[in-house]
C-alpha positions as CSV (number, residue, x, y, z in Angstrom):
1,X,-135.3,-164.6,-97.7
2,X,-133.6,-166.9,-95.3
3,X,-129.8,-166.7,-95.7
4,X,-127.3,-169.1,-94.1
5,X,-125.2,-167.7,-91.2
6,X,-121.9,-168.3,-93.1
7,X,-123.1,-166.0,-95.9
8,X,-124.1,-163.2,-93.5
9,X,-121.0,-163.3,-91.2
10,X,-117.9,-163.1,-93.3
11,X,-115.2,-163.0,-90.6
12,X,-114.3,-161.2,-87.3
13,X,-112.6,-157.9,-87.7
14,X,-109.2,-158.1,-86.0
15,X,-108.0,-154.6,-85.5
16,X,-106.6,-152.6,-82.6
17,X,-109.9,-150.7,-82.2
18,X,-111.8,-154.0,-82.2
19,X,-109.5,-155.5,-79.5
20,X,-110.3,-152.5,-77.2
21,X,-114.1,-153.0,-77.9
22,X,-113.8,-156.7,-77.0
23,X,-112.8,-155.9,-73.5
24,X,-116.2,-154.0,-73.1
25,X,-118.2,-156.9,-74.5
26,X,-118.5,-155.6,-78.1
27,X,-117.3,-157.7,-81.0
28,X,-116.8,-156.5,-84.6
29,X,-117.6,-158.6,-87.7
30,X,-117.3,-158.0,-91.4
31,X,-120.8,-158.9,-92.8
32,X,-122.6,-159.2,-96.1
33,X,-123.6,-155.9,-97.7
34,X,-127.2,-156.9,-97.9
35,X,-127.6,-158.2,-94.3
36,X,-129.7,-156.4,-91.8
37,X,-129.6,-156.3,-88.0
38,X,-132.1,-159.1,-87.4
39,X,-130.2,-161.4,-89.8
40,X,-126.9,-160.6,-88.1
41,X,-128.3,-161.3,-84.7
42,X,-129.8,-164.6,-85.8
43,X,-126.4,-165.6,-87.4
44,X,-124.6,-164.8,-84.1
45,X,-127.0,-166.9,-82.2
46,X,-126.6,-169.8,-84.6
47,X,-122.8,-169.8,-84.8
48,X,-121.6,-168.6,-81.4
49,X,-124.6,-169.7,-79.2
50,X,-125.0,-166.3,-77.5
51,X,-127.8,-163.8,-77.8
52,X,-126.7,-160.2,-78.7
53,X,-128.0,-157.4,-76.6
54,X,-127.6,-154.9,-79.5
55,X,-126.3,-154.8,-83.1
56,X,-125.2,-151.7,-84.9
57,X,-124.2,-151.7,-88.6
58,X,-121.8,-149.4,-90.4
59,X,-120.9,-149.1,-94.0
60,X,-117.2,-149.1,-94.9
61,X,-116.7,-146.6,-97.8
62,X,-114.7,-147.4,-100.9
63,X,-111.5,-145.2,-101.0
64,X,-109.3,-144.1,-103.8
65,X,-105.7,-145.4,-103.4
66,X,-102.5,-145.0,-105.4
67,X,-101.0,-148.3,-106.6
68,X,-97.3,-147.9,-106.5
69,X,-96.2,-150.6,-109.0
70,X,-98.4,-149.4,-111.8
71,X,-98.6,-145.7,-111.1
72,X,-102.4,-145.8,-111.3
73,X,-105.3,-145.2,-108.9
74,X,-107.6,-147.9,-107.7
75,X,-110.3,-148.4,-105.1
76,X,-110.4,-150.4,-101.9
77,X,-113.1,-153.0,-101.5
78,X,-115.4,-151.3,-99.0
79,X,-118.2,-153.3,-97.4
80,X,-120.2,-153.4,-94.2
81,X,-119.3,-154.1,-90.5
82,X,-121.4,-154.9,-87.5
83,X,-120.8,-154.1,-83.9
84,X,-122.3,-156.9,-81.8
85,X,-122.9,-156.1,-78.1
86,X,-123.3,-159.0,-75.7
87,X,-124.7,-159.2,-72.2
88,X,-122.3,-159.0,-69.2
89,X,-120.5,-162.3,-68.8
90,X,-121.1,-163.6,-72.3
91,X,-118.0,-164.0,-74.5
92,X,-117.2,-165.1,-78.1
93,X,-114.0,-167.1,-78.8
94,X,-112.5,-165.7,-82.0
95,X,-109.2,-167.7,-81.9
């Protein structure tokens, strides 16, 4: 099935770890839970006009958390993230 790039790439992951990775040419994105590596690479080519050298995908587990106002337990959203490695000299503007 041919999915649109906006459905596959949700948003860039802006974290301290991701900022360190960016200096090495690796960008981190939150992606759809049913997206695979080939679809993510195609979406990066479409949206940012760069060809990824490598794509690795990691599942974000759901975690039990305590909600202070209600004195109950809940769950975090979970999901999937992709590490996109680019060739030397290629960059993505995340602004």
